[in-house]
C-alpha positions as CSV (number, residue, x, y, z in Angstrom):
1,M,4.2,-7.0,-7.7
2,A,4.6,-4.1,-5.8
3,S,5.3,-4.4,-2.8
4,L,5.4,-0.5,0.0
5,L,6.3,0.3,3.2
6,A,4.1,2.6,4.5
7,H,5.1,5.3,7.2
8,I,2.0,6.8,8.6
9,K,1.2,9.3,11.8
10,I,-1.7,9.7,13.6
11,Q,-3.5,12.6,15.1
12,P,-3.7,13.1,18.9
13,G,-6.7,11.7,20.1
14,K,-7.8,9.4,16.9
15,E,-5.8,5.8,17.2
16,A,-8.8,3.5,18.7
17,K,-10.9,5.1,15.4
18,W,-7.4,4.9,13.8
19,E,-7.3,1.0,14.4
20,A,-10.5,0.6,13.9
21,I,-10.0,1.5,10.4
22,M,-7.4,-0.5,9.3
23,R,-9.4,-3.8,11.2
24,D,-12.6,-3.1,8.2
25,M,-9.7,-2.4,5.8
26,V,-7.8,-5.4,6.1
27,H,-11.0,-6.8,7.0
28,H,-12.3,-6.1,3.5
29,T,-9.2,-6.1,1.3
30,F,-8.4,-10.4,1.7
31,G,-12.7,-10.1,1.6
32,T,-13.0,-8.4,-1.8
33,E,-9.6,-8.8,-3.8
34,E,-8.0,-10.9,-5.3
35,G,-4.6,-9.7,-5.4
36,V,-3.9,-9.8,-2.1
37,I,-0.1,-11.0,-0.9
38,R,0.3,-9.8,2.3
39,Y,-1.4,-6.4,3.9
40,E,-0.6,-5.3,7.7
41,Y,-0.7,-2.5,10.4
42,W,2.0,-2.5,13.3
43,K,2.7,-0.2,15.6
44,G,6.1,1.7,15.7
45,Q,7.4,3.0,18.5
46,E,7.4,5.9,18.6
47,P,3.8,8.0,19.7
48,L,1.1,8.3,17.3
49,S,3.1,6.3,14.2
50,Y,2.3,2.9,12.5
51,Y,3.3,1.6,9.6
52,C,1.6,-1.1,6.4
53,L,3.1,-3.7,4.7
54,L,1.0,-4.3,1.7
55,S,2.1,-6.2,-1.7
56,F,-0.2,-7.2,-4.6
57,K,0.8,-9.6,-7.5
58,D,1.2,-6.3,-9.3
59,K,0.7,-2.5,-9.1
60,W,-2.9,-2.8,-11.3
61,A,-3.9,-5.2,-7.8
62,F,-2.2,-2.4,-5.8
63,Y,-4.2,0.5,-7.9
64,H,-7.6,-1.1,-7.5
65,H,-7.0,-1.6,-3.4
66,Q,-6.4,1.8,-3.9
67,M,-9.4,3.3,-5.6
68,S,-11.5,0.4,-3.9
69,D,-15.0,1.6,-1.9
70,H,-13.9,0.2,1.2
71,H,-10.7,2.4,0.8
72,E,-12.3,5.3,-1.0
73,G,-15.4,5.5,2.5
74,H,-13.4,5.8,5.0
75,D,-12.4,9.6,6.4
76,F,-9.4,9.8,6.2
77,A,-8.1,13.7,6.9
78,D,-10.0,13.0,10.2
79,V,-7.6,10.6,11.5
80,L,-4.1,10.4,9.5
81,A,-1.6,13.2,10.2
82,G,0.7,12.6,6.8
83,I,1.3,9.3,5.5
84,T,4.3,8.6,2.9
85,L,4.4,5.8,0.9
86,E,7.1,4.1,-0.1
87,Y,7.7,0.8,-3.0
88,I,10.3,-1.3,-1.5
89,D,11.8,-4.3,-2.9
90,P,12.5,-8.3,-1.4
91,V,16.3,-9.1,-0.9
92,E,16.9,-11.5,-2.9
93,G,16.7,-15.0,-0.8
94,A,15.2,-12.8,2.0
95,G,12.3,-11.6,1.6
96,G,10.0,-14.3,2.5
97,G,9.1,-15.3,-0.2
98,L,7.7,-12.7,-2.2
99,P,8.7,-11.8,-6.1
100,H,10.4,-8.6,-6.7
101,T,8.6,-5.9,-7.3
102,S,7.7,-4.1,-10.9
103,D,6.5,-1.3,-13.2
104,P,4.9,-2.4,-16.2
105,A,3.4,0.8,-18.5
106,L,0.0,1.8,-18.3
107,P,-2.0,0.2,-21.0
108,D,-3.5,2.1,-23.5
109,D,-7.0,1.1,-22.6
110,A,-7.1,1.8,-18.6
111,S,-10.2,2.6,-17.4
112,E,-9.7,6.0,-15.6
113,N,-9.3,4.9,-12.1
114,M,-6.0,2.9,-13.1
115,K,-5.2,6.6,-14.8
116,I,-5.8,8.2,-11.8
117,A,-4.1,6.4,-9.5
118,Q,-0.8,5.7,-11.7
119,E,-1.0,9.8,-11.0
120,R,-1.2,9.3,-7.7
121,F,0.9,6.2,-6.7
122,P,3.7,6.4,-9.2
123,L,6.2,4.0,-8.9
124,S,9.4,4.3,-10.1
125,I,12.8,1.1,-9.8
126,P,15.9,2.9,-8.1
127,A,18.7,1.5,-10.9
128,W,20.3,0.3,-7.4
129,W,17.8,-2.6,-7.3
130,G,18.8,-4.4,-10.4
131,E,22.4,-4.3,-9.1
132,R,20.9,-6.3,-6.4
133,A,18.1,-8.2,-8.2
């Protein structure tokens, strides 16, 4: 499984456009992707700040999402001021029933899109997570 928290900053005056993109992304993600578990957007307290909680059955489902036509089809550069993707792992018994984030090796027969996604969004499991699994 792969879970992430996206820390997002939007350019001033682009809030309405950003929220329209997010509604479209959520609609298409749940409508066309089999591996999505959670996909939620939130406004932060700081102006122009948003968050996204994403959980997928595995990192391949996350990579498929990132490389999908509906994801690649939006002009994110027009609205984003910055984004940081942080892989997260649920606390045992307190993580909403989500399984642990894992990082399987890229298969030898992986598609070109999966290889690109692996380069763009590498997953690294912090050593301290294992101490609490």
